[in-house]
N, C-alpha and C positions, 0 to 999 in steps of 0.2 A: 504493500499499499505506500502511496505517496501524496499523503494529505498535505494540502499547500494553504497558506494563510490566505484569507478572502480579503480583497481591497474593500474598504468602507467609503461610504459617501464622503466626499471631500477629496478623494485620491485623483489626481489629474487622469490617470489611465481610464478612468470609467466615463469621462467626457471626450475621448479621443476616438474618432472612428478607426475600427479595425481594418487592416488590409487583407485582400484575398490570399488564400493559401495557395501557393504554388508548387510547393514541394511536399508530396505525399510519401514522407520518409520515416525513418524510426523516430525522429524527434516529434513529428506530429502524432504518431502513436502513443508515445509518452506523455504528450500533452492531453490527449483524449483520456488516457488512463488517470493521470492527474486530476483532471476536472471530474471523471466520473467517481474517483475515491473521495475527493473533497466534497462533492455534492451530496453522496450518499452519507457521509460522516456528519455533515451539517445538521440534519438532513435538510434537503431542498427538492423542489420540483425542476430545477434547472440551474445551470452555471455556465456561464460564457467565458471564454479565454480572458477578455480584458479584467475580469473580476479576480484573475490570478495574477494580472499584471502582464499578460501577453496579449499584444496587439495584432492578434489574427483573428479571421471570421470563422470560429468555430465554437460550438456549444454542446452541451449535453442535457439531457432530459431524464427524468424518472416520474411518469404519471401513470397512476392506476396499474401499477405493476409493470408497465412498459418502460424499458431502459434503452436510450439509444443516444445518438450524437448526429450532429450535422455539420457539414464543412460547406461555406460559401453558400448559405442559403439564399434562395430567392422566393419571395412569398406571394400568394394570391389569397386575398382575404374577400370573405363574404361580404355582402351588404347588410346582413342580419348581425344586430349587435348584441353582447352581452354585458352585464354590469354586475361586477362581483368583486370580493374581497381580494386584494393583491398585496403581496409582500415581496421582500427581496433580500437575499443574504447580505447584500452590501449596505442595506438599511436594516440591521437586525432588530428584531422584536416590535416593528411597527407595520401596521397594515391599514389600508384605505381601500375604499371602492373605487374600481378605475372601469372604464369603458373600453371594450375590446372587441374585435369581430368575433362573432359566435363560431365561425368555422374558418380553417386554413388549410391551403395546399402549399406545401414547402418543398421546393426542387433544391437539391445540392448534391453533396458527395459524402460518401463514407471516408474513413481514414485511409483507405487503400486507394482512392480516388475513383471508386465505382459510383455511378449515378444512383441517388436515392430520392424517392418521392415519399412524403410523409403527409397523409390526410388526417387531420384531427378537428374536432369541436370541443366546446366547453373548455375544461380544464387543461387538455393538451394543446389547443388552440392558444390560450391564454399563455401557457409556458414559451410555446414556439414564439409567439410575438414579442413576450417580455425579452426572451434571450436575444432574438434578432436586434431588438431595440438597443440591447447592451453593445452589440457589434458596431451600431451606428453612433454610439456615444450619447444615447437617450436612455434616461432613467424613467421608471413608470411614474414618479412624482411629477415629470414634465407633461404627462398626460391627464392629470387631475384638473377639475374644474378651478377657477381662480380662488375661491374661497376655502376648498379643500386643500389645495396646494399650499396656501398661507399656513393654513393649520399644521400641514405636514411639515413645512420648513421649521415652524416654531418647534414641533415636537422633535425633529432631527437635531437642532440647535441644542435643545435641553437635554438629549439623551447624554449618557455617561461616556459613550464610546466617541461622541464626535469630537474631532479635533485632536485625537490622541496622536502624539508625535510619530508612532510608527505607521500610522494612517496615511502619512503625507509622503512617504518615499516612493520614488519611481525607479522601476528595474526594467532594463532593456530586454527586449524579446531575444530569446536565443535563436530564433528562426530569421532567416533573411528577409528583411522587410524594404530592402532598397531605400532607407531613409525615410520611410513614410510612417512607421509604426513605433510605438513606445516599447 
């Protein structure tokens, strides 16, 4: 097991768009394993590479007993929406209701470079959208209505973990990012 520390709200890597994976190599497979181990240990419904300080477009998910990962996701969202409680391992202990598409079709690749299509609704759709947002430097609090976002930011600032010194370190990706990733 390779459980890694999860980056918390305030870490700049969480606001930096991740770059596409171009090398489907042993390092990528280790990253997927680290993401999976860390997500299951937390526990969480998903974990994106930027949450471990790696600026690559890859995430893992564990929803309703289904464990998987997706590299370089492209999403097609339904027009139907759902509104429900959402949290984030990078914003520990806090949840708010967040609107998301009810269902999603996600195209991407597995860690070996093979094409993958994931179709999901409700919780799986929410997790896939949430993790893909992380890859774009977007946090779910950005999707809250103005009043809820204001309350969320207040709760984050008042949390005991916010602004901790180890929360603000930036680690370079071990993967080739061609100068584009953290």
